[in-house]
mmCIF file of the N, C-alpha and C atoms, coordinates in Angstrom:
data_MODEL
# 
_entry.id   MODEL 
# 
loop_
_atom_site.group_PDB 
_atom_site.id 
_atom_site.type_symbol 
_atom_site.label_atom_id 
_atom_site.label_alt_id 
_atom_site.label_comp_id 
_atom_site.label_asym_id 
_atom_site.label_entity_id 
_atom_site.label_seq_id 
_atom_site.pdbx_PDB_ins_code 
_atom_site.Cartn_x 
_atom_site.Cartn_y 
_atom_site.Cartn_z 
_atom_site.occupancy 
_atom_site.B_iso_or_equiv 
_atom_site.pdbx_formal_charge 
_atom_site.auth_seq_id 
_atom_site.auth_comp_id 
_atom_site.auth_asym_id 
_atom_site.auth_atom_id 
_atom_site.pdbx_PDB_model_num 
ATOM 1   N N  . MET A 1 1  ? -20.286 106.402 35.592 1.00 0.00 ? 1  MET A N  1 
ATOM 2   C CA . MET A 1 1  ? -20.669 105.023 35.316 1.00 0.00 ? 1  MET A CA 1 
ATOM 3   C C  . MET A 1 1  ? -19.577 104.115 35.875 1.00 0.00 ? 1  MET A C  1 
ATOM 4   N N  . ASN A 1 2  ? -19.982 103.070 36.576 1.00 0.00 ? 2  ASN A N  1 
ATOM 5   C CA . ASN A 1 2  ? -18.968 102.197 37.167 1.00 0.00 ? 2  ASN A CA 1 
ATOM 6   C C  . ASN A 1 2  ? -18.331 101.287 36.113 1.00 0.00 ? 2  ASN A C  1 
ATOM 7   N N  . GLU A 1 3  ? -17.219 100.707 36.469 1.00 0.00 ? 3  GLU A N  1 
ATOM 8   C CA . GLU A 1 3  ? -16.429 99.895  35.531 1.00 0.00 ? 3  GLU A CA 1 
ATOM 9   C C  . GLU A 1 3  ? -17.211 98.684  35.022 1.00 0.00 ? 3  GLU A C  1 
ATOM 10  N N  . LEU A 1 4  ? -17.927 97.989  35.890 1.00 0.00 ? 4  LEU A N  1 
ATOM 11  C CA . LEU A 1 4  ? -18.689 96.814  35.473 1.00 0.00 ? 4  LEU A CA 1 
ATOM 12  C C  . LEU A 1 4  ? -19.743 97.192  34.436 1.00 0.00 ? 4  LEU A C  1 
ATOM 13  N N  . LYS A 1 5  ? -20.451 98.266  34.686 1.00 0.00 ? 5  LYS A N  1 
ATOM 14  C CA . LYS A 1 5  ? -21.480 98.713  33.744 1.00 0.00 ? 5  LYS A CA 1 
ATOM 15  C C  . LYS A 1 5  ? -20.864 99.085  32.399 1.00 0.00 ? 5  LYS A C  1 
ATOM 16  N N  . LYS A 1 6  ? -19.707 99.733  32.405 1.00 0.00 ? 6  LYS A N  1 
ATOM 17  C CA . LYS A 1 6  ? -19.010 100.079 31.162 1.00 0.00 ? 6  LYS A CA 1 
ATOM 18  C C  . LYS A 1 6  ? -18.651 98.824  30.375 1.00 0.00 ? 6  LYS A C  1 
ATOM 19  N N  . ARG A 1 7  ? -18.133 97.830  31.080 1.00 0.00 ? 7  ARG A N  1 
ATOM 20  C CA . ARG A 1 7  ? -17.748 96.585  30.412 1.00 0.00 ? 7  ARG A CA 1 
ATOM 21  C C  . ARG A 1 7  ? -18.980 95.864  29.880 1.00 0.00 ? 7  ARG A C  1 
ATOM 22  N N  . TYR A 1 8  ? -20.069 95.875  30.639 1.00 0.00 ? 8  TYR A N  1 
ATOM 23  C CA . TYR A 1 8  ? -21.315 95.232  30.190 1.00 0.00 ? 8  TYR A CA 1 
ATOM 24  C C  . TYR A 1 8  ? -21.809 95.889  28.899 1.00 0.00 ? 8  TYR A C  1 
ATOM 25  N N  . ILE A 1 9  ? -21.840 97.207  28.875 1.00 0.00 ? 9  ILE A N  1 
ATOM 26  C CA . ILE A 1 9  ? -22.292 97.935  27.690 1.00 0.00 ? 9  ILE A CA 1 
ATOM 27  C C  . ILE A 1 9  ? -21.373 97.666  26.500 1.00 0.00 ? 9  ILE A C  1 
ATOM 28  N N  . LYS A 1 10 ? -20.088 97.525  26.749 1.00 0.00 ? 10 LYS A N  1 
ATOM 29  C CA . LYS A 1 10 ? -19.132 97.202  25.687 1.00 0.00 ? 10 LYS A CA 1 
ATOM 30  C C  . LYS A 1 10 ? -19.519 95.898  24.992 1.00 0.00 ? 10 LYS A C  1 
ATOM 31  N N  . TYR A 1 11 ? -19.915 94.889  25.773 1.00 0.00 ? 11 TYR A N  1 
ATOM 32  C CA . TYR A 1 11 ? -20.217 93.579  25.207 1.00 0.00 ? 11 TYR A CA 1 
ATOM 33  C C  . TYR A 1 11 ? -21.665 93.419  24.747 1.00 0.00 ? 11 TYR A C  1 
ATOM 34  N N  . PHE A 1 12 ? -22.596 94.122  25.373 1.00 0.00 ? 12 PHE A N  1 
ATOM 35  C CA . PHE A 1 12 ? -24.004 93.887  25.089 1.00 0.00 ? 12 PHE A CA 1 
ATOM 36  C C  . PHE A 1 12 ? -24.731 95.081  24.484 1.00 0.00 ? 12 PHE A C  1 
ATOM 37  N N  . GLY A 1 13 ? -24.074 96.215  24.391 1.00 0.00 ? 13 GLY A N  1 
ATOM 38  C CA . GLY A 1 13 ? -24.644 97.379  23.722 1.00 0.00 ? 13 GLY A CA 1 
ATOM 39  C C  . GLY A 1 13 ? -25.329 98.364  24.664 1.00 0.00 ? 13 GLY A C  1 
ATOM 40  N N  . VAL A 1 14 ? -25.413 99.598  24.198 1.00 0.00 ? 14 VAL A N  1 
ATOM 41  C CA . VAL A 1 14 ? -25.972 100.687 24.987 1.00 0.00 ? 14 VAL A CA 1 
ATOM 42  C C  . VAL A 1 14 ? -27.449 100.461 25.297 1.00 0.00 ? 14 VAL A C  1 
ATOM 43  N N  . GLY A 1 15 ? -28.196 99.937  24.362 1.00 0.00 ? 15 GLY A N  1 
ATOM 44  C CA . GLY A 1 15 ? -29.639 99.784  24.543 1.00 0.00 ? 15 GLY A CA 1 
ATOM 45  C C  . GLY A 1 15 ? -30.072 98.529  25.274 1.00 0.00 ? 15 GLY A C  1 
ATOM 46  N N  . SER A 1 16 ? -29.141 97.685  25.663 1.00 0.00 ? 16 SER A N  1 
ATOM 47  C CA . SER A 1 16 ? -29.531 96.426  26.313 1.00 0.00 ? 16 SER A CA 1 
ATOM 48  C C  . SER A 1 16 ? -29.960 96.665  27.754 1.00 0.00 ? 16 SER A C  1 
ATOM 49  N N  . ALA A 1 17 ? -30.916 95.859  28.194 1.00 0.00 ? 17 ALA A N  1 
ATOM 50  C CA . ALA A 1 17 ? -31.407 95.962  29.569 1.00 0.00 ? 17 ALA A CA 1 
ATOM 51  C C  . ALA A 1 17 ? -30.287 95.613  30.539 1.00 0.00 ? 17 ALA A C  1 
ATOM 52  N N  . LEU A 1 18 ? -30.234 96.325  31.650 1.00 0.00 ? 18 LEU A N  1 
ATOM 53  C CA . LEU A 1 18 ? -29.210 96.065  32.650 1.00 0.00 ? 18 LEU A CA 1 
ATOM 54  C C  . LEU A 1 18 ? -29.739 95.084  33.692 1.00 0.00 ? 18 LEU A C  1 
ATOM 55  N N  . PRO A 1 19 ? -29.121 93.912  33.770 1.00 0.00 ? 19 PRO A N  1 
ATOM 56  C CA . PRO A 1 19 ? -29.544 92.932  34.763 1.00 0.00 ? 19 PRO A CA 1 
ATOM 57  C C  . PRO A 1 19 ? -29.007 93.303  36.148 1.00 0.00 ? 19 PRO A C  1 
ATOM 58  N N  . PRO A 1 20 ? -29.434 92.583  37.180 1.00 0.00 ? 20 PRO A N  1 
ATOM 59  C CA . PRO A 1 20 ? -28.849 92.809  38.505 1.00 0.00 ? 20 PRO A CA 1 
ATOM 60  C C  . PRO A 1 20 ? -27.325 92.651  38.441 1.00 0.00 ? 20 PRO A C  1 
ATOM 61  N N  . LYS A 1 21 ? -26.635 93.297  39.375 1.00 0.00 ? 21 LYS A N  1 
ATOM 62  C CA . LYS A 1 21 ? -25.170 93.355  39.359 1.00 0.00 ? 21 LYS A CA 1 
ATOM 63  C C  . LYS A 1 21 ? -24.527 91.970  39.288 1.00 0.00 ? 21 LYS A C  1 
ATOM 64  N N  . HIS A 1 22 ? -25.017 91.007  40.051 1.00 0.00 ? 22 HIS A N  1 
ATOM 65  C CA . HIS A 1 22 ? -24.381 89.691  40.063 1.00 0.00 ? 22 HIS A CA 1 
ATOM 66  C C  . HIS A 1 22 ? -24.533 88.976  38.722 1.00 0.00 ? 22 HIS A C  1 
ATOM 67  N N  . ILE A 1 23 ? -25.633 89.214  38.029 1.00 0.00 ? 23 ILE A N  1 
ATOM 68  C CA . ILE A 1 23 ? -25.824 88.614  36.708 1.00 0.00 ? 23 ILE A CA 1 
ATOM 69  C C  . ILE A 1 23 ? -24.958 89.346  35.685 1.00 0.00 ? 23 ILE A C  1 
ATOM 70  N N  . MET A 1 24 ? -24.920 90.660  35.779 1.00 0.00 ? 24 MET A N  1 
ATOM 71  C CA . MET A 1 24 ? -24.082 91.451  34.886 1.00 0.00 ? 24 MET A CA 1 
ATOM 72  C C  . MET A 1 24 ? -22.624 91.011  35.003 1.00 0.00 ? 24 MET A C  1 
ATOM 73  N N  . LYS A 1 25 ? -22.171 90.814  36.216 1.00 0.00 ? 25 LYS A N  1 
ATOM 74  C CA . LYS A 1 25 ? -20.785 90.387  36.460 1.00 0.00 ? 25 LYS A CA 1 
ATOM 75  C C  . LYS A 1 25 ? -20.503 89.041  35.795 1.00 0.00 ? 25 LYS A C  1 
ATOM 76  N N  . THR A 1 26 ? -21.422 88.098  35.942 1.00 0.00 ? 26 THR A N  1 
ATOM 77  C CA . THR A 1 26 ? -21.242 86.772  35.349 1.00 0.00 ? 26 THR A CA 1 
ATOM 78  C C  . THR A 1 26 ? -21.221 86.848  33.826 1.00 0.00 ? 26 THR A C  1 
ATOM 79  N N  . LEU A 1 27 ? -22.129 87.614  33.231 1.00 0.00 ? 27 LEU A N  1 
ATOM 80  C CA . LEU A 1 27 ? -22.179 87.739  31.777 1.00 0.00 ? 27 LEU A CA 1 
ATOM 81  C C  . LEU A 1 27 ? -20.905 88.378  31.226 1.00 0.00 ? 27 LEU A C  1 
ATOM 82  N N  . VAL A 1 28 ? -20.420 89.406  31.894 1.00 0.00 ? 28 VAL A N  1 
ATOM 83  C CA . VAL A 1 28 ? -19.175 90.065  31.466 1.00 0.00 ? 28 VAL A CA 1 
ATOM 84  C C  . VAL A 1 28 ? -18.008 89.086  31.573 1.00 0.00 ? 28 VAL A C  1 
ATOM 85  N N  . GLU A 1 29 ? -17.935 88.360  32.673 1.00 0.00 ? 29 GLU A N  1 
ATOM 86  C CA . GLU A 1 29 ? -16.848 87.386  32.837 1.00 0.00 ? 29 GLU A CA 1 
ATOM 87  C C  . GLU A 1 29 ? -16.893 86.328  31.738 1.00 0.00 ? 29 GLU A C  1 
ATOM 88  N N  . MET A 1 30 ? -18.079 85.847  31.386 1.00 0.00 ? 30 MET A N  1 
ATOM 89  C CA . MET A 1 30 ? -18.189 84.842  30.324 1.00 0.00 ? 30 MET A CA 1 
ATOM 90  C C  . MET A 1 30 ? -17.745 85.415  28.982 1.00 0.00 ? 30 MET A C  1 
ATOM 91  N N  . ARG A 1 31 ? -18.087 86.678  28.702 1.00 0.00 ? 31 ARG A N  1 
ATOM 92  C CA . ARG A 1 31 ? -17.629 87.311  27.454 1.00 0.00 ? 31 ARG A CA 1 
ATOM 93  C C  . ARG A 1 31 ? -16.105 87.426  27.449 1.00 0.00 ? 31 ARG A C  1 
ATOM 94  N N  . GLU A 1 32 ? -15.552 87.841  28.561 1.00 0.00 ? 32 GLU A N  1 
ATOM 95  C CA . GLU A 1 32 ? -14.111 88.082  28.613 1.00 0.00 ? 32 GLU A CA 1 
ATOM 96  C C  . GLU A 1 32 ? -13.292 86.798  28.606 1.00 0.00 ? 32 GLU A C  1 
ATOM 97  N N  . ASN A 1 33 ? -13.826 85.720  29.139 1.00 0.00 ? 33 ASN A N  1 
ATOM 98  C CA . ASN A 1 33 ? -13.050 84.474  29.122 1.00 0.00 ? 33 ASN A CA 1 
ATOM 99  C C  . ASN A 1 33 ? -13.423 83.565  27.947 1.00 0.00 ? 33 ASN A C  1 
ATOM 100 N N  . GLY A 1 34 ? -14.313 84.048  27.069 1.00 0.00 ? 34 GLY A N  1 
ATOM 101 C CA . GLY A 1 34 ? -14.625 83.329  25.840 1.00 0.00 ? 34 GLY A CA 1 
ATOM 102 C C  . GLY A 1 34 ? -15.598 82.165  25.973 1.00 0.00 ? 34 GLY A C  1 
ATOM 103 N N  . THR A 1 35 ? -16.319 82.085  27.081 1.00 0.00 ? 35 THR A N  1 
ATOM 104 C CA . THR A 1 35 ? -17.234 80.957  27.272 1.00 0.00 ? 35 THR A CA 1 
ATOM 105 C C  . THR A 1 35 ? -18.702 81.310  27.035 1.00 0.00 ? 35 THR A C  1 
ATOM 106 N N  . TYR A 1 36 ? -18.996 82.575  26.764 1.00 0.00 ? 36 TYR A N  1 
ATOM 107 C CA . TYR A 1 36 ? -20.388 83.025  26.652 1.00 0.00 ? 36 TYR A CA 1 
ATOM 108 C C  . TYR A 1 36 ? -21.182 82.254  25.595 1.00 0.00 ? 36 TYR A C  1 
ATOM 109 N N  . GLU A 1 37 ? -20.691 82.201  24.378 1.00 0.00 ? 37 GLU A N  1 
ATOM 110 C CA . GLU A 1 37 ? -21.429 81.564  23.289 1.00 0.00 ? 37 GLU A CA 1 
ATOM 111 C C  . GLU A 1 37 ? -21.687 80.090  23.579 1.00 0.00 ? 37 GLU A C  1 
ATOM 112 N N  . ASN A 1 38 ? -20.671 79.393  24.054 1.00 0.00 ? 38 ASN A N  1 
ATOM 113 C CA . ASN A 1 38 ? -20.806 77.967  24.353 1.00 0.00 ? 38 ASN A CA 1 
ATOM 114 C C  . ASN A 1 38 ? -21.841 77.728  25.445 1.00 0.00 ? 38 ASN A C  1 
ATOM 115 N N  . LYS A 1 39 ? -21.790 78.520  26.495 1.00 0.00 ? 39 LYS A N  1 
ATOM 116 C CA . LYS A 1 39 ? -22.728 78.346  27.603 1.00 0.00 ? 39 LYS A CA 1 
ATOM 117 C C  . LYS A 1 39 ? -24.145 78.707  27.192 1.00 0.00 ? 39 LYS A C  1 
ATOM 118 N N  . MET A 1 40 ? -24.302 79.751  26.393 1.00 0.00 ? 40 MET A N  1 
ATOM 119 C CA . MET A 1 40 ? -25.647 80.138  25.935 1.00 0.00 ? 40 MET A CA 1 
ATOM 120 C C  . MET A 1 40 ? -26.222 79.072  25.002 1.00 0.00 ? 40 MET A C  1 
ATOM 121 N N  . GLU A 1 41 ? -25.373 78.466  24.202 1.00 0.00 ? 41 GLU A N  1 
ATOM 122 C CA . GLU A 1 41 ? -25.830 77.389  23.320 1.00 0.00 ? 41 GLU A CA 1 
ATOM 123 C C  . GLU A 1 41 ? -26.334 76.201  24.145 1.00 0.00 ? 41 GLU A C  1 
ATOM 124 N N  . LYS A 1 42 ? -25.584 75.839  25.171 1.00 0.00 ? 42 LYS A N  1 
ATOM 125 C CA . LYS A 1 42 ? -26.005 74.738  26.048 1.00 0.00 ? 42 LYS A CA 1 
ATOM 126 C C  . LYS A 1 42 ? -27.298 75.072  26.783 1.00 0.00 ? 42 LYS A C  1 
ATOM 127 N N  . MET A 1 43 ? -27.423 76.315  27.245 1.00 0.00 ? 43 MET A N  1 
ATOM 128 C CA . MET A 1 43 ? -28.634 76.734  27.951 1.00 0.00 ? 43 MET A CA 1 
ATOM 129 C C  . MET A 1 43 ? -29.855 76.700  27.033 1.00 0.00 ? 43 MET A C  1 
ATOM 130 N N  . SER A 1 44 ? -29.653 77.020  25.761 1.00 0.00 ? 44 SER A N  1 
ATOM 131 C CA . SER A 1 44 ? -30.794 77.053  24.840 1.00 0.00 ? 44 SER A CA 1 
ATOM 132 C C  . SER A 1 44 ? -31.428 75.666  24.693 1.00 0.00 ? 44 SER A C  1 
ATOM 133 N N  . LEU A 1 45 ? -30.646 74.629  24.914 1.00 0.00 ? 45 LEU A N  1 
ATOM 134 C CA . LEU A 1 45 ? -31.162 73.265  24.789 1.00 0.00 ? 45 LEU A CA 1 
ATOM 135 C C  . LEU A 1 45 ? -32.106 72.895  25.931 1.00 0.00 ? 45 LEU A C  1 
ATOM 136 N N  . ILE A 1 46 ? -31.947 73.534  27.085 1.00 0.00 ? 46 ILE A N  1 
ATOM 137 C CA . ILE A 1 46 ? -32.768 73.183  28.249 1.00 0.00 ? 46 ILE A CA 1 
ATOM 138 C C  . ILE A 1 46 ? -33.585 74.364  28.768 1.00 0.00 ? 46 ILE A C  1 
ATOM 139 N N  . PHE A 1 47 ? -33.588 75.465  28.028 1.00 0.00 ? 47 PHE A N  1 
ATOM 140 C CA . PHE A 1 47 ? -34.238 76.678  28.505 1.00 0.00 ? 47 PHE A CA 1 
ATOM 141 C C  . PHE A 1 47 ? -35.716 76.487  28.798 1.00 0.00 ? 47 PHE A C  1 
ATOM 142 N N  . ASP A 1 48 ? -36.445 75.843  27.902 1.00 0.00 ? 48 ASP A N  1 
ATOM 143 C CA . ASP A 1 48 ? -37.888 75.687  28.111 1.00 0.00 ? 48 ASP A CA 1 
ATOM 144 C C  . ASP A 1 48 ? -38.201 74.940  29.406 1.00 0.00 ? 48 ASP A C  1 
ATOM 145 N N  . ARG A 1 49 ? -37.446 73.905  29.686 1.00 0.00 ? 49 ARG A N  1 
ATOM 146 C CA . ARG A 1 49 ? -37.664 73.139  30.917 1.00 0.00 ? 49 ARG A CA 1 
ATOM 147 C C  . ARG A 1 49 ? -37.358 73.998  32.149 1.00 0.00 ? 49 ARG A C  1 
ATOM 148 N N  . ILE A 1 50 ? -36.246 74.705  32.113 1.00 0.00 ? 50 ILE A N  1 
ATOM 149 C CA . ILE A 1 50 ? -35.872 75.558  33.242 1.00 0.00 ? 50 ILE A CA 1 
ATOM 150 C C  . ILE A 1 50 ? -36.899 76.669  33.429 1.00 0.00 ? 50 ILE A C  1 
ATOM 151 N N  . LYS A 1 51 ? -37.332 77.275  32.333 1.00 0.00 ? 51 LYS A N  1 
ATOM 152 C CA . LYS A 1 51 ? -38.328 78.348  32.386 1.00 0.00 ? 51 LYS A CA 1 
ATOM 153 C C  . LYS A 1 51 ? -39.601 77.851  33.057 1.00 0.00 ? 51 LYS A C  1 
ATOM 154 N N  . ASN A 1 52 ? -40.071 76.690  32.662 1.00 0.00 ? 52 ASN A N  1 
ATOM 155 C CA . ASN A 1 52 ? -41.287 76.134  33.258 1.00 0.00 ? 52 ASN A CA 1 
ATOM 156 C C  . ASN A 1 52 ? -41.104 75.842  34.745 1.00 0.00 ? 52 ASN A C  1 
ATOM 157 N N  . GLU A 1 53 ? -39.961 75.323  35.116 1.00 0.00 ? 53 GLU A N  1 
ATOM 158 C CA . GLU A 1 53 ? -39.695 75.030  36.529 1.00 0.00 ? 53 GLU A CA 1 
ATOM 159 C C  . GLU A 1 53 ? -39.659 76.310  37.367 1.00 0.00 ? 53 GLU A C  1 
ATOM 160 N N  . ILE A 1 54 ? -39.050 77.355  36.834 1.00 0.00 ? 54 ILE A N  1 
ATOM 161 C CA . ILE A 1 54 ? -38.986 78.629  37.557 1.00 0.00 ? 54 ILE A CA 1 
ATOM 162 C C  . ILE A 1 54 ? -40.382 79.221  37.696 1.00 0.00 ? 54 ILE A C  1 
ATOM 163 N N  . GLU A 1 55 ? -41.145 79.188  36.622 1.00 0.00 ? 55 GLU A N  1 
ATOM 164 C CA . GLU A 1 55 ? -42.497 79.728  36.680 1.00 0.00 ? 55 GLU A CA 1 
ATOM 165 C C  . GLU A 1 55 ? -43.372 78.944  37.654 1.00 0.00 ? 55 GLU A C  1 
ATOM 166 N N  . ASP A 1 56 ? -43.218 77.641  37.673 1.00 0.00 ? 56 ASP A N  1 
ATOM 167 C CA . ASP A 1 56 ? -43.972 76.826  38.631 1.00 0.00 ? 56 ASP A CA 1 
ATOM 168 C C  . ASP A 1 56 ? -43.560 77.147  40.072 1.00 0.00 ? 56 ASP A C  1 
ATOM 169 N N  . ALA A 1 57 ? -42.273 77.317  40.301 1.00 0.00 ? 57 ALA A N  1 
ATOM 170 C CA . ALA A 1 57 ? -41.768 77.558  41.654 1.00 0.00 ? 57 ALA A CA 1 
ATOM 171 C C  . ALA A 1 57 ? -42.115 78.947  42.172 1.00 0.00 ? 57 ALA A C  1 
ATOM 172 N N  . THR A 1 58 ? -42.151 79.938  41.282 1.00 0.00 ? 58 THR A N  1 
ATOM 173 C CA . THR A 1 58 ? -42.382 81.317  41.711 1.00 0.00 ? 58 THR A CA 1 
ATOM 174 C C  . THR A 1 58 ? -43.818 81.779  41.502 1.00 0.00 ? 58 THR A C  1 
ATOM 175 N N  . ASP A 1 59 ? -44.591 80.982  40.790 1.00 0.00 ? 59 ASP A N  1 
ATOM 176 C CA . ASP A 1 59 ? -45.962 81.383  40.416 1.00 0.00 ? 59 ASP A CA 1 
ATOM 177 C C  . ASP A 1 59 ? -45.980 82.718  39.675 1.00 0.00 ? 59 ASP A C  1 
ATOM 178 N N  . GLU A 1 60 ? -44.926 82.979  38.915 1.00 0.00 ? 60 GLU A N  1 
ATOM 179 C CA . GLU A 1 60 ? -44.809 84.197  38.116 1.00 0.00 ? 60 GLU A CA 1 
ATOM 180 C C  . GLU A 1 60 ? -44.259 83.838  36.741 1.00 0.00 ? 60 GLU A C  1 
ATOM 181 N N  . GLU A 1 61 ? -44.683 84.621  35.743 1.00 0.00 ? 61 GLU A N  1 
ATOM 182 C CA . GLU A 1 61 ? -44.113 84.475  34.415 1.00 0.00 ? 61 GLU A CA 1 
ATOM 183 C C  . GLU A 1 61 ? -42.635 84.846  34.486 1.00 0.00 ? 61 GLU A C  1 
ATOM 184 N N  . LEU A 1 62 ? -41.820 84.168  33.710 1.00 0.00 ? 62 LEU A N  1 
ATOM 185 C CA . LEU A 1 62 ? -40.387 84.459  33.704 1.00 0.00 ? 62 LEU A CA 1 
ATOM 186 C C  . LEU A 1 62 ? -40.132 85.687  32.835 1.00 0.00 ? 62 LEU A C  1 
ATOM 187 N N  . THR A 1 63 ? -39.995 86.820  33.500 1.00 0.00 ? 63 THR A N  1 
ATOM 188 C CA . THR A 1 63 ? -39.645 88.086  32.850 1.00 0.00 ? 63 THR A CA 1 
ATOM 189 C C  . THR A 1 63 ? -38.427 88.641  33.581 1.00 0.00 ? 63 THR A C  1 
ATOM 190 N N  . ASN A 1 64 ? -37.948 89.782  33.136 1.00 0.00 ? 64 ASN A N  1 
ATOM 191 C CA . ASN A 1 64 ? -36.803 90.413  33.809 1.00 0.00 ? 64 ASN A CA 1 
ATOM 192 C C  . ASN A 1 64 ? -37.116 90.774  35.253 1.00 0.00 ? 64 ASN A C  1 
ATOM 193 N N  . ASP A 1 65 ? -38.394 90.868  35.595 1.00 0.00 ? 65 ASP A N  1 
ATOM 194 C CA . ASP A 1 65 ? -38.797 91.251  36.945 1.00 0.00 ? 65 ASP A CA 1 
ATOM 195 C C  . ASP A 1 65 ? -39.058 90.065  37.862 1.00 0.00 ? 65 ASP A C  1 
ATOM 196 N N  . ASN A 1 66 ? -38.865 88.846  37.380 1.00 0.00 ? 66 ASN A N  1 
ATOM 197 C CA . ASN A 1 66 ? -39.116 87.672  38.212 1.00 0.00 ? 66 ASN A CA 1 
ATOM 198 C C  . ASN A 1 66 ? -38.184 87.667  39.415 1.00 0.00 ? 66 ASN A C  1 
ATOM 199 N N  . ILE A 1 67 ? -38.702 87.258  40.559 1.00 0.00 ? 67 ILE A N  1 
ATOM 200 C CA . ILE A 1 67 ? -37.928 87.280  41.804 1.00 0.00 ? 67 ILE A CA 1 
ATOM 201 C C  . ILE A 1 67 ? -36.697 86.384  41.768 1.00 0.00 ? 67 ILE A C  1 
ATOM 202 N N  . ILE A 1 68 ? -36.659 85.424  40.872 1.00 0.00 ? 68 ILE A N  1 
ATOM 203 C CA . ILE A 1 68 ? -35.508 84.514  40.791 1.00 0.00 ? 68 ILE A CA 1 
ATOM 204 C C  . ILE A 1 68 ? -34.221 85.286  40.484 1.00 0.00 ? 68 ILE A C  1 
ATOM 205 N N  . PHE A 1 69 ? -34.338 86.396  39.754 1.00 0.00 ? 69 PHE A N  1 
ATOM 206 C CA . PHE A 1 69 ? -33.153 87.152  39.365 1.00 0.00 ? 69 PHE A CA 1 
ATOM 207 C C  . PHE A 1 69 ? -32.587 87.995  40.501 1.00 0.00 ? 69 PHE A C  1 
ATOM 208 N N  . ASP A 1 70 ? -33.317 88.090  41.597 1.00 0.00 ? 70 ASP A N  1 
ATOM 209 C CA . ASP A 1 70 ? -32.815 88.825  42.762 1.00 0.00 ? 70 ASP A CA 1 
ATOM 210 C C  . ASP A 1 70 ? -31.887 87.962  43.620 1.00 0.00 ? 70 ASP A C  1 
ATOM 211 N N  . ILE A 1 71 ? -31.874 86.672  43.372 1.00 0.00 ? 71 ILE A N  1 
ATOM 212 C CA . ILE A 1 71 ? -31.056 85.755  44.166 1.00 0.00 ? 71 ILE A CA 1 
ATOM 213 C C  . ILE A 1 71 ? -29.643 85.725  43.618 1.00 0.00 ? 71 ILE A C  1 
ATOM 214 N N  . ASN A 1 72 ? -28.677 85.969  44.485 1.00 0.00 ? 72 ASN A N  1 
ATOM 215 C CA . ASN A 1 72 ? -27.271 85.909  44.090 1.00 0.00 ? 72 ASN A CA 1 
ATOM 216 C C  . ASN A 1 72 ? -26.729 84.566  44.575 1.00 0.00 ? 72 ASN A C  1 
ATOM 217 N N  . PHE A 1 73 ? -26.501 83.651  43.652 1.00 0.00 ? 73 PHE A N  1 
ATOM 218 C CA . PHE A 1 73 ? -26.026 82.321  43.991 1.00 0.00 ? 73 PHE A CA 1 
ATOM 219 C C  . PHE A 1 73 ? -24.506 82.270  44.144 1.00 0.00 ? 73 PHE A C  1 
ATOM 220 N N  . ASP A 1 74 ? -23.842 83.362  43.862 1.00 0.00 ? 74 ASP A N  1 
ATOM 221 C CA . ASP A 1 74 ? -22.386 83.451  43.981 1.00 0.00 ? 74 ASP A CA 1 
ATOM 222 C C  . ASP A 1 74 ? -22.001 83.407  45.448 1.00 0.00 ? 74 ASP A C  1 
ATOM 223 N N  . LYS A 1 75 ? -21.038 82.584  45.784 1.00 0.00 ? 75 LYS A N  1 
ATOM 224 C CA . LYS A 1 75 ? -20.595 82.470  47.186 1.00 0.00 ? 75 LYS A CA 1 
ATOM 225 C C  . LYS A 1 75 ? -19.888 83.742  47.631 1.00 0.00 ? 75 LYS A C  1 
ATOM 226 N N  . GLU A 1 76 ? -19.273 84.449  46.690 1.00 0.00 ? 76 GLU A N  1 
ATOM 227 C CA . GLU A 1 76 ? -18.615 85.725  46.995 1.00 0.00 ? 76 GLU A CA 1 
ATOM 228 C C  . GLU A 1 76 ? -19.668 86.817  46.954 1.00 0.00 ? 76 GLU A C  1 
ATOM 229 N N  . LYS A 1 77 ? -19.865 87.483  48.046 1.00 0.00 ? 77 LYS A N  1 
ATOM 230 C CA . LYS A 1 77 ? -20.826 88.591  48.080 1.00 0.00 ? 77 LYS A CA 1 
ATOM 231 C C  . LYS A 1 77 ? -20.109 89.890  47.777 1.00 0.00 ? 77 LYS A C  1 
ATOM 232 N N  . ASP A 1 78 ? -20.699 90.678  46.903 1.00 0.00 ? 78 ASP A N  1 
ATOM 233 C CA . ASP A 1 78 ? -20.091 91.978  46.563 1.00 0.00 ? 78 ASP A CA 1 
ATOM 234 C C  . ASP A 1 78 ? -20.370 92.986  47.634 1.00 0.00 ? 78 ASP A C  1 
# 
């Protein structure tokens, strides 16, 4: 098991779904730098609007399989 996956499981549990690598990396970094809860709280305030916009743009329901999650917006490519 690679180091990133180990760290992800440490913070999110063995049974949690594994997101794409770039999302996993961001979530782990937020847990480690202490910003996860604050950012998730802010996202919860606008989640419905963002969800609707993504679904409209992709013509797909927002699930773990939505194509939006395949996009790596990070300027650093792994």
